[in-house]
Steps between C-alpha positions, in 0.01 A plus 500: 500500500252755367217356713300682761584399854230458762711675762527819290148511353216619721219449248411455135233688304396363161272694264365393164247588231214255555369565147805331351476120525877467463556723803264289712731206428816706545403620848510135612853473359600824677355362823687171461829681425488796740301352788502120508851436373643759736323355802293812566178435693176540304368747757785730392367509143228732373358471148309767310297395195408812303192481276518773233167405341260766629205303361583181688334408827698177526638417842862402467617205703859393556645182357468230769881486528492861625231446763739558792580854384296812563307560178340825384294544187507858373265627233533831319139565594535425871291716727649683795391225742693235309805722479485562876493123557805451276687778683411339834617156380826650376558689826431183698744307280774761553434510878528120515830505308644774722399316820648175369825679410553656845 
């Protein structure tokens, strides 16, 4: 059928350019198609919003429809502490998926 099946997908990672308004809208469509429509639990979805504007200090927040997913805002000017937190969140996400799949 060309659709993802919940029993063969362990997790979904979505990444988008947060500086492009169109991509902020598209990530919701990707979520609806690859997560919701396929019956994949929100906790098995991680979203990365990448901010390429080095001059921006804006905190990126997910669309309210994505609130059940793990959300990470990445800036090109992130300090090492922020990057460590993102790595830890990603590792935790992967551990959770692996445990759920066993």
